[in-house]
CHARMM-style PDB file with segment names, atoms N, HN, CA, C and O in Angstrom:
ATOM      1  N   MET     1     -73.876  -7.596  21.910  1.00  0.00      PROA
ATOM      2  CA  MET     1     -72.967  -8.178  22.278  1.00  0.00      PROA
ATOM      3  C   MET     1     -71.471  -7.532  21.760  1.00  0.00      PROA
ATOM      4  O   MET     1     -71.203  -6.859  20.765  1.00  0.00      PROA
ATOM      5  N   ALA     2     -70.744  -7.960  22.708  1.00  0.00      PROA
ATOM      6  HN  ALA     2     -70.961  -8.507  23.516  1.00  0.00      PROA
ATOM      7  CA  ALA     2     -69.514  -7.617  22.221  1.00  0.00      PROA
ATOM      8  C   ALA     2     -68.291  -8.346  22.531  1.00  0.00      PROA
ATOM      9  O   ALA     2     -68.035  -8.462  23.730  1.00  0.00      PROA
ATOM     10  N   LYS     3     -67.401  -8.915  21.604  1.00  0.00      PROA
ATOM     11  HN  LYS     3     -67.608  -8.820  20.630  1.00  0.00      PROA
ATOM     12  CA  LYS     3     -66.419  -9.515  22.114  1.00  0.00      PROA
ATOM     13  C   LYS     3     -65.161  -8.347  21.918  1.00  0.00      PROA
ATOM     14  O   LYS     3     -65.079  -7.362  21.184  1.00  0.00      PROA
ATOM     15  N   LYS     4     -64.398  -8.833  22.747  1.00  0.00      PROA
ATOM     16  HN  LYS     4     -64.464  -9.633  23.343  1.00  0.00      PROA
ATOM     17  CA  LYS     4     -62.781  -8.335  22.713  1.00  0.00      PROA
ATOM     18  C   LYS     4     -61.714  -9.222  22.664  1.00  0.00      PROA
ATOM     19  O   LYS     4     -61.609 -10.411  22.967  1.00  0.00      PROA
ATOM     20  N   SER     5     -60.675  -8.106  22.064  1.00  0.00      PROA
ATOM     21  HN  SER     5     -60.760  -7.141  21.818  1.00  0.00      PROA
ATOM     22  CA  SER     5     -59.496  -8.720  21.809  1.00  0.00      PROA
ATOM     23  C   SER     5     -58.809  -7.881  22.291  1.00  0.00      PROA
ATOM     24  O   SER     5     -59.201  -6.714  22.257  1.00  0.00      PROA
ATOM     25  N   VAL     6     -57.201  -8.313  23.067  1.00  0.00      PROA
ATOM     26  HN  VAL     6     -56.882  -9.260  23.095  1.00  0.00      PROA
ATOM     27  CA  VAL     6     -56.481  -7.083  23.474  1.00  0.00      PROA
ATOM     28  C   VAL     6     -55.245  -7.721  23.448  1.00  0.00      PROA
ATOM     29  O   VAL     6     -54.996  -8.849  23.874  1.00  0.00      PROA
ATOM     30  N   ALA     7     -54.356  -6.796  22.834  1.00  0.00      PROA
ATOM     31  HN  ALA     7     -54.558  -5.879  22.488  1.00  0.00      PROA
ATOM     32  CA  ALA     7     -52.916  -7.236  22.825  1.00  0.00      PROA
ATOM     33  C   ALA     7     -52.162  -6.002  23.453  1.00  0.00      PROA
ATOM     34  O   ALA     7     -52.386  -4.799  23.325  1.00  0.00      PROA
ATOM     35  N   SER     8     -51.382  -6.547  24.036  1.00  0.00      PROA
ATOM     36  HN  SER     8     -51.200  -7.525  24.141  1.00  0.00      PROA
ATOM     37  CA  SER     8     -50.289  -5.521  24.719  1.00  0.00      PROA
ATOM     38  C   SER     8     -48.724  -5.547  23.453  1.00  0.00      PROA
ATOM     39  O   SER     8     -48.063  -6.355  22.801  1.00  0.00      PROA
ATOM     40  N   LEU     9     -48.814  -3.922  23.767  1.00  0.00      PROA
ATOM     41  HN  LEU     9     -49.351  -3.266  24.297  1.00  0.00      PROA
ATOM     42  CA  LEU     9     -47.825  -3.326  22.692  1.00  0.00      PROA
ATOM     43  C   LEU     9     -46.925  -2.448  24.018  1.00  0.00      PROA
ATOM     44  O   LEU     9     -47.499  -1.823  24.909  1.00  0.00      PROA
ATOM     45  N   GLN    10     -45.514  -2.576  23.893  1.00  0.00      PROA
ATOM     46  HN  GLN    10     -45.048  -3.084  23.169  1.00  0.00      PROA
ATOM     47  CA  GLN    10     -44.838  -1.929  24.590  1.00  0.00      PROA
ATOM     48  C   GLN    10     -43.481  -0.760  23.354  1.00  0.00      PROA
ATOM     49  O   GLN    10     -42.702  -1.145  22.483  1.00  0.00      PROA
ATOM     50  N   THR    11     -43.735   0.444  23.803  1.00  0.00      PROA
ATOM     51  HN  THR    11     -44.368   0.757  24.511  1.00  0.00      PROA
ATOM     52  CA  THR    11     -42.631   1.256  23.082  1.00  0.00      PROA
ATOM     53  C   THR    11     -42.442   2.372  24.037  1.00  0.00      PROA
ATOM     54  O   THR    11     -43.156   3.119  24.708  1.00  0.00      PROA
ATOM     55  N   GLY    12     -40.819   2.115  23.756  1.00  0.00      PROA
ATOM     56  HN  GLY    12     -40.240   1.508  23.211  1.00  0.00      PROA
ATOM     57  CA  GLY    12     -39.691   3.031  25.115  1.00  0.00      PROA
ATOM     58  C   GLY    12     -40.366   2.673  26.605  1.00  0.00      PROA
ATOM     59  O   GLY    12     -40.391   1.581  27.174  1.00  0.00      PROA
ATOM     60  N   SER    13     -40.882   3.904  27.024  1.00  0.00      PROA
ATOM     61  HN  SER    13     -40.861   4.791  26.562  1.00  0.00      PROA
ATOM     62  CA  SER    13     -41.017   3.735  28.330  1.00  0.00      PROA
ATOM     63  C   SER    13     -42.923   3.633  28.547  1.00  0.00      PROA
ATOM     64  O   SER    13     -43.616   3.677  29.563  1.00  0.00      PROA
ATOM     65  N   LYS    14     -43.173   3.527  27.499  1.00  0.00      PROA
ATOM     66  HN  LYS    14     -42.610   3.492  26.674  1.00  0.00      PROA
ATOM     67  CA  LYS    14     -44.592   3.672  27.490  1.00  0.00      PROA
ATOM     68  C   LYS    14     -45.161   2.225  27.374  1.00  0.00      PROA
ATOM     69  O   LYS    14     -44.543   1.468  26.625  1.00  0.00      PROA
ATOM     70  N   ARG    15     -46.525   1.631  28.175  1.00  0.00      PROA
ATOM     71  HN  ARG    15     -47.027   2.246  28.783  1.00  0.00      PROA
ATOM     72  CA  ARG    15     -46.950   0.643  27.862  1.00  0.00      PROA
ATOM     73  C   ARG    15     -48.243   0.552  27.443  1.00  0.00      PROA
ATOM     74  O   ARG    15     -48.987   0.582  28.423  1.00  0.00      PROA
ATOM     75  N   LEU    16     -48.809   0.460  26.461  1.00  0.00      PROA
ATOM     76  HN  LEU    16     -48.204   0.436  25.664  1.00  0.00      PROA
ATOM     77  CA  LEU    16     -49.915   0.477  25.512  1.00  0.00      PROA
ATOM     78  C   LEU    16     -50.464  -0.917  25.452  1.00  0.00      PROA
ATOM     79  O   LEU    16     -49.933  -2.009  25.656  1.00  0.00      PROA
ATOM     80  N   THR    17     -51.955  -0.487  25.037  1.00  0.00      PROA
ATOM     81  HN  THR    17     -52.387   0.399  24.872  1.00  0.00      PROA
ATOM     82  CA  THR    17     -52.913  -1.834  24.765  1.00  0.00      PROA
ATOM     83  C   THR    17     -53.545  -1.491  23.396  1.00  0.00      PROA
ATOM     84  O   THR    17     -53.906  -0.333  23.186  1.00  0.00      PROA
ATOM     85  N   LYS    18     -53.692  -2.444  22.466  1.00  0.00      PROA
ATOM     86  HN  LYS    18     -53.400  -3.385  22.637  1.00  0.00      PROA
ATOM     87  CA  LYS    18     -54.547  -2.342  21.464  1.00  0.00      PROA
ATOM     88  C   LYS    18     -55.611  -2.813  21.621  1.00  0.00      PROA
ATOM     89  O   LYS    18     -55.517  -4.035  21.500  1.00  0.00      PROA
ATOM     90  N   ALA    19     -56.821  -2.439  21.878  1.00  0.00      PROA
ATOM     91  HN  ALA    19     -56.898  -1.447  21.977  1.00  0.00      PROA
ATOM     92  CA  ALA    19     -58.117  -3.353  22.151  1.00  0.00      PROA
ATOM     93  C   ALA    19     -59.115  -3.105  20.858  1.00  0.00      PROA
ATOM     94  O   ALA    19     -59.146  -2.006  20.304  1.00  0.00      PROA
ATOM     95  N   ILE    20     -59.862  -4.126  20.460  1.00  0.00      PROA
ATOM     96  HN  ILE    20     -59.836  -5.019  20.911  1.00  0.00      PROA
ATOM     97  CA  ILE    20     -60.442  -4.587  19.395  1.00  0.00      PROA
ATOM     98  C   ILE    20     -61.827  -5.144  19.767  1.00  0.00      PROA
ATOM     99  O   ILE    20     -61.975  -6.325  20.082  1.00  0.00      PROA
ATOM    100  N   LYS    21     -62.986  -4.125  19.714  1.00  0.00      PROA
ATOM    101  HN  LYS    21     -62.866  -3.166  19.458  1.00  0.00      PROA
ATOM    102  CA  LYS    21     -64.549  -4.464  20.074  1.00  0.00      PROA
ATOM    103  C   LYS    21     -65.312  -4.827  18.835  1.00  0.00      PROA
ATOM    104  O   LYS    21     -65.161  -4.081  17.868  1.00  0.00      PROA
ATOM    105  N   MET    22     -66.053  -5.791  18.726  1.00  0.00      PROA
ATOM    106  HN  MET    22     -66.175  -6.397  19.512  1.00  0.00      PROA
ATOM    107  CA  MET    22     -67.308  -6.270  17.744  1.00  0.00      PROA
ATOM    108  C   MET    22     -68.170  -5.605  18.101  1.00  0.00      PROA
ATOM    109  O   MET    22     -68.137  -5.640  19.331  1.00  0.00      PROA
ATOM    110  N   VAL    23     -69.367  -4.673  17.604  1.00  0.00      PROA
ATOM    111  HN  VAL    23     -69.393  -4.644  16.605  1.00  0.00      PROA
ATOM    112  CA  VAL    23     -70.198  -3.833  17.819  1.00  0.00      PROA
ATOM    113  C   VAL    23     -71.344  -4.005  16.890  1.00  0.00      PROA
ATOM    114  O   VAL    23     -71.361  -3.466  15.784  1.00  0.00      PROA
ATOM    115  N   LYS    24     -72.420  -4.849  17.396  1.00  0.00      PROA
ATOM    116  HN  LYS    24     -72.407  -5.287  18.295  1.00  0.00      PROA
ATOM    117  CA  LYS    24     -73.773  -4.904  16.049  1.00  0.00      PROA
ATOM    118  C   LYS    24     -74.443  -3.485  15.983  1.00  0.00      PROA
ATOM    119  O   LYS    24     -74.737  -2.630  16.818  1.00  0.00      PROA
ATOM    120  N   LYS    25     -74.547  -3.607  14.692  1.00  0.00      PROA
ATOM    121  HN  LYS    25     -74.308  -4.302  14.014  1.00  0.00      PROA
ATOM    122  CA  LYS    25     -74.869  -1.938  14.090  1.00  0.00      PROA
ATOM    123  C   LYS    25     -75.992  -2.155  14.158  1.00  0.00      PROA
ATOM    124  O   LYS    25     -76.400  -3.284  13.882  1.00  0.00      PROA
ATOM    125  N   GLU    26     -76.877  -1.126  14.556  1.00  0.00      PROA
ATOM    126  HN  GLU    26     -76.546  -0.209  14.781  1.00  0.00      PROA
ATOM    127  CA  GLU    26     -78.065  -0.848  14.912  1.00  0.00      PROA
ATOM    128  C   GLU    26     -79.104  -0.674  13.623  1.00  0.00      PROA
ATOM    129  O   GLU    26     -78.832   0.094  12.700  1.00  0.00      PROA
ATOM    130  N   GLY    27     -80.442  -1.546  13.662  1.00  0.00      PROA
ATOM    131  HN  GLY    27     -80.662  -2.169  14.412  1.00  0.00      PROA
ATOM    132  CA  GLY    27     -80.985  -1.517  12.224  1.00  0.00      PROA
ATOM    133  C   GLY    27     -80.438  -2.555  11.305  1.00  0.00      PROA
ATOM    134  O   GLY    27     -80.878  -2.619  10.157  1.00  0.00      PROA
ATOM    135  N   SER    28     -79.507  -3.377  11.721  1.00  0.00      PROA
ATOM    136  HN  SER    28     -79.149  -3.325  12.654  1.00  0.00      PROA
ATOM    137  CA  SER    28     -79.082  -4.485  10.709  1.00  0.00      PROA
ATOM    138  C   SER    28     -78.592  -5.746  11.627  1.00  0.00      PROA
ATOM    139  O   SER    28     -78.555  -5.689  12.856  1.00  0.00      PROA
ATOM    140  N   ASN    29     -78.304  -6.636  11.030  1.00  0.00      PROA
ATOM    141  HN  ASN    29     -78.334  -6.682  10.032  1.00  0.00      PROA
ATOM    142  CA  ASN    29     -77.892  -7.644  11.813  1.00  0.00      PROA
ATOM    143  C   ASN    29     -76.461  -7.825  11.755  1.00  0.00      PROA
ATOM    144  O   ASN    29     -75.936  -8.818  12.258  1.00  0.00      PROA
ATOM    145  N   SER    30     -75.600  -6.649  10.994  1.00  0.00      PROA
ATOM    146  HN  SER    30     -76.027  -5.842  10.585  1.00  0.00      PROA
ATOM    147  CA  SER    30     -74.217  -7.016  11.081  1.00  0.00      PROA
ATOM    148  C   SER    30     -73.121  -6.586  11.828  1.00  0.00      PROA
ATOM    149  O   SER    30     -73.453  -5.570  12.439  1.00  0.00      PROA
ATOM    150  N   TYR    31     -72.378  -6.787  11.976  1.00  0.00      PROA
ATOM    151  HN  TYR    31     -72.108  -7.612  11.480  1.00  0.00      PROA
ATOM    152  CA  TYR    31     -71.427  -6.241  12.961  1.00  0.00      PROA
ATOM    153  C   TYR    31     -70.042  -5.659  12.239  1.00  0.00      PROA
ATOM    154  O   TYR    31     -69.637  -5.954  11.114  1.00  0.00      PROA
ATOM    155  N   SER    32     -69.311  -4.577  13.382  1.00  0.00      PROA
ATOM    156  HN  SER    32     -69.640  -4.337  14.295  1.00  0.00      PROA
ATOM    157  CA  SER    32     -68.107  -3.631  12.570  1.00  0.00      PROA
ATOM    158  C   SER    32     -67.127  -3.793  13.732  1.00  0.00      PROA
ATOM    159  O   SER    32     -67.418  -3.726  14.926  1.00  0.00      PROA
ATOM    160  N   PHE    33     -66.131  -3.978  13.293  1.00  0.00      PROA
ATOM    161  HN  PHE    33     -65.894  -4.033  12.323  1.00  0.00      PROA
ATOM    162  CA  PHE    33     -65.299  -3.822  14.781  1.00  0.00      PROA
ATOM    163  C   PHE    33     -64.437  -2.338  14.542  1.00  0.00      PROA
ATOM    164  O   PHE    33     -64.152  -1.733  13.509  1.00  0.00      PROA
ATOM    165  N   VAL    34     -64.128  -2.012  16.185  1.00  0.00      PROA
ATOM    166  HN  VAL    34     -64.360  -2.504  17.025  1.00  0.00      PROA
ATOM    167  CA  VAL    34     -63.999  -0.918  16.380  1.00  0.00      PROA
ATOM    168  C   VAL    34     -62.456  -0.964  17.472  1.00  0.00      PROA
ATOM    169  O   VAL    34     -62.463  -1.553  18.553  1.00  0.00      PROA
ATOM    170  N   GLU    35     -61.353  -0.305  16.982  1.00  0.00      PROA
ATOM    171  HN  GLU    35     -61.347   0.174  16.104  1.00  0.00      PROA
ATOM    172  CA  GLU    35     -59.978  -0.473  17.645  1.00  0.00      PROA
ATOM    173  C   GLU    35     -59.742   0.678  18.150  1.00  0.00      PROA
ATOM    174  O   GLU    35     -60.450   1.615  17.779  1.00  0.00      PROA
ATOM    175  N   THR    36     -58.642   0.914  19.167  1.00  0.00      PROA
ATOM    176  HN  THR    36     -58.067   0.153  19.468  1.00  0.00      PROA
ATOM    177  CA  THR    36     -58.084   1.835  19.812  1.00  0.00      PROA
ATOM    178  C   THR    36     -57.189   0.955  20.591  1.00  0.00      PROA
ATOM    179  O   THR    36     -57.355  -0.194  21.001  1.00  0.00      PROA
ATOM    180  N   ILE    37     -55.917   2.011  20.722  1.00  0.00      PROA
ATOM    181  HN  ILE    37     -55.782   2.944  20.388  1.00  0.00      PROA
ATOM    182  CA  ILE    37     -54.691   1.738  21.219  1.00  0.00      PROA
ATOM    183  C   ILE    37     -54.523   2.883  22.347  1.00  0.00      PROA
ATOM    184  O   ILE    37     -54.240   4.067  22.161  1.00  0.00      PROA
ATOM    185  N   ILE    38     -54.789   2.170  23.649  1.00  0.00      PROA
ATOM    186  HN  ILE    38     -55.019   1.209  23.800  1.00  0.00      PROA
ATOM    187  CA  ILE    38     -54.988   2.937  24.613  1.00  0.00      PROA
ATOM    188  C   ILE    38     -53.855   2.247  26.209  1.00  0.00      PROA
ATOM    189  O   ILE    38     -52.912   1.458  26.143  1.00  0.00      PROA
ATOM    190  N   ASN    39     -54.246   2.698  27.044  1.00  0.00      PROA
ATOM    191  HN  ASN    39     -55.012   3.339  27.098  1.00  0.00      PROA
ATOM    192  CA  ASN    39     -53.071   2.301  28.509  1.00  0.00      PROA
ATOM    193  C   ASN    39     -54.276   1.321  28.927  1.00  0.00      PROA
ATOM    194  O   ASN    39     -55.484   1.482  28.759  1.00  0.00      PROA
ATOM    195  N   PRO    40     -53.626   0.328  29.482  1.00  0.00      PROA
ATOM    196  CA  PRO    40     -53.821  -0.685  30.099  1.00  0.00      PROA
ATOM    197  C   PRO    40     -54.954  -0.713  30.849  1.00  0.00      PROA
ATOM    198  O   PRO    40     -55.906  -1.408  30.494  1.00  0.00      PROA
ATOM    199  N   GLU    41     -54.988   0.037  31.971  1.00  0.00      PROA
ATOM    200  HN  GLU    41     -54.214   0.602  32.259  1.00  0.00      PROA
ATOM    201  CA  GLU    41     -56.015   0.820  33.062  1.00  0.00      PROA
ATOM    202  C   GLU    41     -57.368   1.219  32.332  1.00  0.00      PROA
ATOM    203  O   GLU    41     -58.385   1.272  33.024  1.00  0.00      PROA
ATOM    204  N   GLN    42     -57.441   1.505  30.963  1.00  0.00      PROA
ATOM    205  HN  GLN    42     -56.615   1.462  30.401  1.00  0.00      PROA
ATOM    206  CA  GLN    42     -58.363   2.276  30.411  1.00  0.00      PROA
ATOM    207  C   GLN    42     -59.011   1.250  29.927  1.00  0.00      PROA
ATOM    208  O   GLN    42     -60.138   1.613  29.591  1.00  0.00      PROA
ATOM    209  N   VAL    43     -58.744  -0.383  29.644  1.00  0.00      PROA
ATOM    210  HN  VAL    43     -57.828  -0.678  29.917  1.00  0.00      PROA
ATOM    211  CA  VAL    43     -59.310  -0.902  28.377  1.00  0.00      PROA
ATOM    212  C   VAL    43     -60.637  -1.444  28.907  1.00  0.00      PROA
ATOM    213  O   VAL    43     -61.471  -1.699  28.038  1.00  0.00      PROA
ATOM    214  N   ASN    44     -60.975  -1.662  30.154  1.00  0.00      PROA
ATOM    215  HN  ASN    44     -60.298  -1.455  30.860  1.00  0.00      PROA
ATOM    216  CA  ASN    44     -62.187  -2.013  30.565  1.00  0.00      PROA
ATOM    217  C   ASN    44     -63.553  -1.142  30.690  1.00  0.00      PROA
ATOM    218  O   ASN    44     -64.715  -1.551  30.698  1.00  0.00      PROA
ATOM    219  N   ASP    45     -63.176  -0.137  30.762  1.00  0.00      PROA
ATOM    220  HN  ASP    45     -62.233   0.195  30.756  1.00  0.00      PROA
ATOM    221  CA  ASP    45     -63.620   1.415  30.849  1.00  0.00      PROA
ATOM    222  C   ASP    45     -64.236   1.346  29.327  1.00  0.00      PROA
ATOM    223  O   ASP    45     -65.418   1.388  28.985  1.00  0.00      PROA
ATOM    224  N   TRP    46     -63.335   1.255  28.717  1.00  0.00      PROA
ATOM    225  HN  TRP    46     -62.375   1.221  28.995  1.00  0.00      PROA
ATOM    226  CA  TRP    46     -63.478   1.609  27.050  1.00  0.00      PROA
ATOM    227  C   TRP    46     -64.455  -0.024  26.318  1.00  0.00      PROA
ATOM    228  O   TRP    46     -65.110  -0.162  25.285  1.00  0.00      PROA
ATOM    229  N   MET    47     -64.165  -0.846  27.273  1.00  0.00      PROA
ATOM    230  HN  MET    47     -63.633  -0.734  28.112  1.00  0.00      PROA
ATOM    231  CA  MET    47     -65.272  -2.014  26.679  1.00  0.00      PROA
ATOM    232  C   MET    47     -66.342  -1.941  27.196  1.00  0.00      PROA
ATOM    233  O   MET    47     -67.217  -2.710  26.799  1.00  0.00      PROA
ATOM    234  N   SER    48     -66.587  -1.136  28.093  1.00  0.00      PROA
ATOM    235  HN  SER    48     -65.876  -0.512  28.415  1.00  0.00      PROA
ATOM    236  CA  SER    48     -67.912  -1.100  28.709  1.00  0.00      PROA
ATOM    237  C   SER    48     -68.743  -0.237  28.262  1.00  0.00      PROA
ATOM    238  O   SER    48     -69.891  -0.217  28.705  1.00  0.00      PROA
ATOM    239  N   LYS    49     -68.351   0.586  27.359  1.00  0.00      PROA
ATOM    240  HN  LYS    49     -67.418   0.570  26.999  1.00  0.00      PROA
ATOM    241  CA  LYS    49     -69.379   1.835  26.423  1.00  0.00      PROA
ATOM    242  C   LYS    49     -69.244   1.410  25.276  1.00  0.00      PROA
ATOM    243  O   LYS    49     -68.333   0.684  24.878  1.00  0.00      PROA
ATOM    244  N   GLN    50     -70.469   1.984  24.439  1.00  0.00      PROA
ATOM    245  HN  GLN    50     -71.210   2.573  24.762  1.00  0.00      PROA
ATOM    246  CA  GLN    50     -71.047   1.441  23.492  1.00  0.00      PROA
ATOM    247  C   GLN    50     -71.121   2.614  22.220  1.00  0.00      PROA
ATOM    248  OT1 GLN    50     -71.653   2.329  21.148  1.00  0.00      PROA
TER     249      GLN     50
END
């Protein structure tokens, strides 16, 4: 199960999005957070990957 948080950032002429995904660790009941800054068009593809 992954939860997401998305914030949009604008720097100059580029529009970027910071995406944070909560991923369950294999072999335990704990979660970790993975974050990246990418183009807004790529957010759904990145969220669907594990």
